[in-house]
C-alpha positions in Angstrom: 37.0 -78.6 57.6 34.7 -77.6 60.4 35.2 -75.1 63.2 35.8 -76.1 66.8 32.3 -76.5 68.2 30.9 -74.4 71.1 27.7 -74.8 73.0 25.1 -72.0 72.6 22.8 -71.4 75.5 19.2 -70.3 75.1 18.0 -69.7 78.6 15.4 -67.2 79.8 16.6 -64.4 77.5 15.5 -66.4 74.5 12.0 -67.0 76.0 11.7 -63.4 77.0 12.7 -62.2 73.5 9.9 -64.4 72.0 7.3 -62.8 74.3 8.2 -59.2 73.4 5.5 -57.4 71.5 6.1 -56.3 67.9 6.2 -52.6 68.9 9.1 -53.3 71.3 11.0 -55.2 68.6 10.7 -52.1 66.3 12.1 -49.9 69.1 15.0 -52.2 69.7 15.8 -52.2 66.0 16.0 -48.5 65.9 18.7 -48.3 68.6 22.2 -47.3 67.3 24.3 -50.3 66.4 27.1 -49.5 68.7 24.8 -48.8 71.7 23.4 -52.3 71.7 23.0 -54.3 74.9 25.4 -57.0 76.0 25.8 -59.7 73.3 22.9 -62.1 73.0 23.2 -65.7 71.9 21.8 -66.7 68.6 19.8 -69.9 69.4 19.8 -71.2 65.8 23.4 -70.8 65.0 24.1 -73.8 67.2 27.5 -75.3 68.0 29.4 -74.6 64.7 29.8 -70.9 65.5 33.3 -69.9 66.6 33.7 -67.4 69.5 36.8 -65.8 67.8 36.8 -62.1 66.8 36.8 -63.1 63.1 33.6 -65.2 63.5 32.9 -68.6 62.1 34.6 -69.9 59.0 32.7 -69.6 55.8 33.3 -71.9 52.8 33.0 -69.7 49.7 32.8 -71.5 46.3 34.9 -69.3 44.0 34.9 -71.7 41.0 32.8 -74.6 39.9 33.9 -77.2 37.3 37.3 -75.7 37.0 40.1 -77.6 35.2 43.1 -75.5 36.0 44.0 -72.6 38.4 47.1 -70.9 39.6 47.5 -70.0 43.3 50.3 -67.8 44.5 51.6 -66.4 47.7 52.2 -62.7 48.4 55.8 -61.5 47.6 58.2 -63.2 50.0 55.6 -65.7 51.2 55.4 -69.5 50.8 52.5 -71.9 50.3 51.7 -75.0 52.3 49.5 -77.9 51.2 47.7 -80.6 53.2 45.3 -83.4 52.3 41.9 -83.1 53.9 41.9 -85.0 57.2 45.7 -85.2 57.5 48.1 -83.1 59.5 51.3 -83.3 57.5 52.1 -80.2 55.5 54.0 -80.0 52.2 55.8 -76.8 51.4 55.3 -75.5 47.8 57.2 -72.8 46.1 54.9 -70.1 44.7 53.2 -70.0 42.3 51.4 -73.3 42.2 49.5 -74.6 39.1 46.7 -76.9 40.1 44.9 -79.4 37.8 43.2 -82.8 38.0 44.7 -85.9 36.6 42.9 -89.3 36.8 40.8 -88.1 39.8 44.0 -86.9 41.6 44.8 -83.3 42.3 48.1 -82.4 40.6 50.2 -79.5 41.7 53.2 -78.1 39.9 55.0 -75.5 42.0 57.4 -72.7 41.1 60.4 -75.0 41.0 58.7 -77.3 38.6 58.1 -80.0 41.2 55.1 -82.2 40.3 53.0 -83.9 43.0 49.9 -86.1 42.4 47.9 -86.2 45.6 45.7 -89.2 46.8 42.9 -90.1 44.4 39.6 -88.4 45.2 41.1 -86.4 48.1 40.6 -82.7 48.5 43.8 -80.6 48.9 44.0 -77.4 51.0 46.6 -74.7 50.0 47.3 -71.8 52.2 49.9 -69.1 52.6 52.4 -69.1 55.6 51.5 -65.4 56.0 49.0 -63.0 54.6 46.6 -64.3 52.0 46.9 -66.0 48.6 46.7 -64.5 45.2 44.2 -65.8 42.6 43.7 -64.1 39.3 45.4 -61.0 40.5 43.1 -60.6 43.5 44.1 -61.3 47.2 42.0 -63.7 49.2 42.5 -63.9 53.0 41.6 -67.6 53.5 42.9 -71.0 52.5 42.0 -72.6 49.2 40.5 -76.1 49.0 40.6 -78.0 45.7 37.7 -80.4 45.8 37.5 -82.9 42.9 33.9 -83.1 41.6 34.3 -85.1 38.4 37.1 -87.0 36.6 38.3 -83.8 34.9 37.2 -80.9 37.1 37.2 -79.5 40.6 35.6 -76.8 42.8 37.7 -74.2 44.3 36.5 -73.3 47.8 37.9 -70.6 50.0 37.8 -71.2 53.8 37.6 -67.7 55.3 36.4 -66.2 58.5 33.1 -64.3 58.1 34.5 -61.0 59.2 37.4 -61.3 56.7 34.9 -62.2 54.0 32.5 -59.3 54.4 34.7 -56.3 53.4 35.0 -58.0 50.0 31.3 -58.3 49.7 30.5 -54.7 50.7 33.1 -53.4 48.2 31.3 -55.2 45.3 27.7 -54.6 46.5 27.8 -50.9 47.1 29.3 -47.8 45.4 32.5 -46.4 46.7 31.2 -43.0 47.6 28.2 -44.0 49.6 27.6 -43.2 53.3 28.9 -45.1 56.3 25.4 -45.8 57.5 24.6 -47.5 54.2 27.7 -49.7 54.5 26.9 -50.6 58.1 23.4 -51.6 57.2 24.7 -53.7 54.3 27.3 -55.3 56.6 24.6 -56.5 59.0 22.3 -57.7 56.2 25.2 -59.5 54.4 26.4 -61.1 57.6 22.9 -62.3 58.4 22.4 -63.8 54.9 25.8 -65.5 55.0 25.3 -67.1 58.4 21.7 -68.2 57.6 22.9 -69.8 54.4 25.9 -71.3 56.1 23.6 -73.0 58.6 21.2 -74.2 55.9 24.0 -75.6 53.7 25.7 -77.5 56.5 22.5 -79.1 57.5 22.2 -80.3 53.9 25.7 -81.7 54.0 26.9 -79.4 51.3 30.6 -79.0 50.6 30.3 -75.2 50.4 28.3 -72.5 52.2 27.9 -69.7 49.7 28.6 -68.9 46.1 30.9 -66.0 45.2 28.5 -64.3 42.8 25.0 -62.9 42.8 23.5 -66.3 43.4 24.4 -65.5 47.0 26.6 -62.4 47.4 29.1 -60.8 45.1 32.6 -61.4 46.4 36.0 -61.2 44.9 38.6 -61.3 47.7 39.8 -58.9 50.3 40.7 -55.9 48.2 38.3 -53.7 50.1 38.3 -50.0 50.6 38.4 -48.2 54.0 34.6 -47.6 54.2 33.8 -51.3 53.8 36.4 -52.4 56.3 35.3 -49.7 58.8 31.6 -50.8 58.5 32.5 -54.4 59.1 34.5 -53.6 62.2 31.7 -51.2 63.5 29.1 -54.0 63.3 31.2 -57.0 64.1 29.1 -60.1 64.9 25.8 -58.2 64.6 23.0 -59.9 62.7 19.3 -59.5 62.1 17.1 -62.0 64.0 13.4 -62.8 63.9 11.6 -65.0 66.5 15.0 -66.4 67.6 16.3 -67.3 64.2 18.8 -65.6 62.0 16.9 -63.7 59.3 17.7 -64.5 55.7 18.2 -60.8 55.0 17.7 -60.5 51.3 18.6 -57.3 49.5 18.7 -56.0 45.9 19.9 -52.9 44.0 16.7 -50.9 43.4 13.1 -51.7 44.4 11.7 -49.1 42.1 9.4 -47.8 44.8 7.5 -51.0 45.7 9.0 -54.1 47.3 8.5 -57.8 46.6 7.7 -60.6 49.2 10.0 -63.5 49.8 7.1 -65.9 49.8 6.1 -64.8 46.3 9.7 -65.0 45.0 11.2 -68.2 46.4 10.1 -71.6 47.7 8.2 -71.8 51.0 7.9 -75.5 51.4 9.7 -77.8 53.7 13.2 -76.6 54.3 12.4 -73.1 53.0 10.1 -71.9 55.8 12.5 -69.0 56.4 11.0 -67.3 53.4 7.8 -66.9 55.4 9.4 -64.6 57.9 7.4 -61.4 58.3 10.3 -58.9 58.0 11.0 -60.0 54.4 7.5 -59.7 53.1 6.3 -56.7 51.2 4.8 -53.7 53.1 3.7 -50.4 51.6 6.6 -47.9 51.9 8.0 -44.8 50.3 11.5 -45.8 49.2 13.9 -42.9 48.2 15.6 -44.9 45.4 14.6 -42.6 42.5 18.2 -41.6 41.9 19.0 -45.1 40.7 19.7 -45.4 37.0 17.4 -48.4 37.0 14.5 -46.7 38.8 12.6 -46.7 35.6 13.6 -48.3 32.3 12.3 -49.5 29.0 13.5 -52.1 26.4 12.1 -53.3 23.1 12.4 -57.0 22.1 11.1 -59.3 19.4 8.1 -61.6 20.3 9.7 -64.6 18.6 12.9 -64.1 20.6 10.9 -63.9 23.9 8.9 -67.0 22.9 12.1 -69.0 22.5 13.4 -67.8 25.8 10.2 -68.6 27.6 10.2 -72.0 26.0 13.8 -72.7 27.0 13.2 -71.5 30.5 10.2 -73.9 30.8 12.3 -76.8 29.5 15.1 -76.0 31.9 12.7 -75.9 34.9 10.3 -78.6 33.7 7.4 -76.1 33.5 4.4 -76.4 31.3 5.3 -73.1 29.6 7.8 -75.1 27.6 4.9 -75.7 25.2 4.5 -72.1 24.2 4.6 -71.5 20.4 3.9 -67.8 19.8 3.7 -65.1 22.5 0.5 -63.1 22.5 0.6 -61.3 25.9 2.1 -61.1 29.4 -0.4 -59.7 31.9 -0.3 -59.1 35.6 -2.6 -61.6 37.4 -1.9 -60.7 41.0 -0.2 -57.8 42.9 1.1 -57.8 46.5 0.0 -55.3 49.2 2.6 -52.8 48.0 1.2 -52.9 44.4 4.1 -54.8 42.9 3.2 -57.6 40.5 3.6 -61.0 42.1 2.1 -63.3 39.5 1.9 -63.0 35.7 -0.1 -64.8 33.1 1.7 -65.6 29.8 -0.7 -66.1 26.9 0.0 -67.9 23.7 -1.7 -67.0 20.4 -3.5 -70.4 20.5 -5.3 -69.2 23.7 -3.3 -71.4 26.1 -1.8 -69.6 29.1 0.5 -70.2 32.0 1.2 -68.6 35.4 4.7 -67.4 36.3 5.9 -65.6 39.3 7.5 -62.2 38.9 11.0 -63.6 39.6 10.4 -66.4 37.0 9.4 -63.7 34.5 12.6 -61.8 35.1 14.7 -64.9 34.7 12.8 -66.2 31.6 13.0 -62.8 29.8 16.8 -62.9 30.3 17.3 -66.6 29.6 20.6 -67.3 27.9 21.6 -70.5 26.0 23.9 -71.4 23.2 21.1 -71.4 20.7 19.9 -67.9 21.6 21.5 -64.6 20.8 23.3 -63.1 23.8 21.3 -60.2 25.2 23.0 -56.8 25.4 22.8 -54.6 28.5 20.2 -52.5 26.7 18.0 -55.5 26.1 17.8 -57.0 29.5 14.8 -57.0 31.8 16.2 -55.6 35.1 13.4 -56.7 37.4 10.2 -58.7 37.6 8.1 -55.5 38.1 7.2 -54.9 34.4 4.4 -53.8 32.1 4.5 -55.7 28.8 2.9 -54.6 25.6 2.9 -57.0 22.5 2.1 -55.5 19.1 2.8 -58.0 16.3 6.4 -59.0 16.7 7.4 -56.0 18.7 7.3 -56.3 22.5 7.8 -53.2 24.7 8.8 -53.8 28.3 8.5 -50.9 30.8 10.0 -51.8 34.1 10.7 -50.5 37.6 13.9 -51.2 39.6 16.8 -53.6 39.4 16.8 -57.1 41.1 14.2 -59.2 42.9 13.0 -56.4 45.2 12.9 -58.4 48.5 14.2 -56.8 51.7 16.6 -53.9 51.7 16.8 -51.7 48.6 20.5 -50.6 48.3 19.8 -47.3 46.5 17.0 -46.7 49.0 19.3 -47.3 51.9 21.7 -44.8 50.5 18.8 -42.3 50.0 17.9 -42.7 53.7 21.5 -42.4 54.8 21.7 -39.1 52.9 18.8 -37.9 54.9 20.7 -38.6 58.1 19.3 -42.0 59.0 21.4 -44.4 61.1 22.2 -47.9 60.0 19.9 -49.3 62.7 17.0 -47.1 61.5 17.6 -48.2 57.9 17.5 -51.8 58.9 14.3 -51.2 60.9 12.7 -49.6 57.8 13.5 -52.4 55.4 13.2 -55.4 57.8 10.3 -54.3 60.1 10.0 -56.5 63.2 13.5 -57.9 63.0 16.0 -57.4 65.9 19.7 -56.5 65.7 21.6 -58.8 68.0 25.0 -60.5 68.2 25.7 -63.9 66.9 29.2 -64.0 68.4 
């Protein structure tokens, strides 16, 4: 279901913002968050953004290909169900067991009442007060059961952005970290969510974001006070670049040198946002050395890595699926910050293939039913690696944890411990971006 549309004006302020020199944008980014000027419209969020205090509704896919789920109300509460596109509500006694039967959503409520809903229709279940309980966690939004195949469905939560964000911050950051780190993370996470929301809706997708690290880690509204406070303090504020909401990537630990979005993800038609200057690598001194993944080393078998590289290539339809015996993995190109951007993987036959740093990270960790599951001590934590092959023994020395684009979370906390404000942290990790209000 979509939000009530509202018009977004651009006017002279948008034109003036485009004409501001880069140095002025940096000054604006360094201003304290709560001392920002009057709210500015976000030209590219267009008419689907709600003007309410909780922000626009976000569709978060909690489960994909599910066959059964139990949804409950909070103690003393009741559940109501509606078919998408219809107004009539049906009262259900909590808890409700949901499954799919012959392309129909089937609900069995706490009184044992069975209802088969119209074939192919999605069903929305929400609580009459508070949130709903799922797997022991509380979720503030309404649950949509969307059939995707004859035997399975997607579970999608419809939740306001401001109610969603505390659950993201609680899972993305450590509980004892500074308020400034949480506020910077709130602005970055809000920017990412709204940009991805816009992109997904333009594609006609049934959901806006995933509830895991494919987008942002989220598990409901069981958030602690620091996370809730940070979301309230930054309500509606996003990062913007040249009039568009910035896709504000972030990762755990950059290891001292960042990656560029253009080297990490697609930049072709529909992905031009990955060319934005604030999410490209620039030389910097990042205080993330207290991260447990700042430096790491693992030892693996060459035949195991060969199989994983081959499986990764087959999955992505890449030529490296032809690899037979790994001989070497060498850095072919580094970015301006010195971080590897492209590697060359060499087979003992002499054949070789180019992979990006992010592809290397994913390939080295590739899991499949025919491969042994990697332990935590065997995983490659980033794509910033130095690989040494000696016979069947491969030593991987690495820096950092994650893709390394945008804000470094451990680095942000390091800056916060030095007294930096959230705005200053954001200006450091997204140079040239502006803090502004989307609603």
